[in-house]
C-alpha positions, 0 to 999 in steps of 0.5 A, a space after each residue: 632800240 625799239 620801233 618807236 624810239 627809232 621813228 621819234 628819233 627819224 622824225 627829229 632829225 628830218 628837216 622841215 621843208 617849211 623852214 627852207 622855203 624862206 631860203 627858196 624865196 630869198 632870191 627871188 625878192 632879191 631880184 625883184 628889188 633889184 629890178 624895181 630899183 632902176 625904174 624909181 631911181 632918180 636920174 644921175 647928175 652929170 660928173 663934175 669935172 676935176 680943176 685942171 689947175 690942182 695937182 693930183 696924184 703923186 708930186 715930190 715935196 720937201 717932206 718926201 725929199 728928206 724922207 728919200 735922203 734918211 731912208 738911203 742905204 748907199 
């Protein structure tokens, strides 16, 4: 290869520093947004207490008992 061809090839393969400026500044913008969010946010409402009379979580029903009977292998 000739010298001017090598110089042209090097110019094409070198990264452009201006293109990376956005990637360097993006985390700073995210930090600014995160820092500004609590300042303008409305106060959180008090959590609603669940009704203690409503069954929650696992509880055995007729449907589940029937499944246990059909799935038993012993």
